[in-house]
C-alpha angles and dihedrals in degrees: 000000000000091000091055091051091048090050091049092048089050091052092046091051091052092046091051090051092048090048091052092049091050090048090053091050092050090049093052091046091050091052090050091048090051091050092048091047090053091049091048090052091050092051091047090053091048090051091050091051091051091049091049090055087064134231132097111304089208094053116112114218117221112228115248094248092070 
């Protein structure tokens, strides 16, 4: 009976460690998603500002030295 309890305690310890590692991964991924969402919002705002200035966004401007 003691061996079974030891085996279960061993498994629980490993499961707790795996759970903590997965939790850390999810936390890091959430931080990265938040950062990417913020960057995406910034780029969206920049694009809107460019469109509000007018002109064709697909137009290629020729440099002045041509």
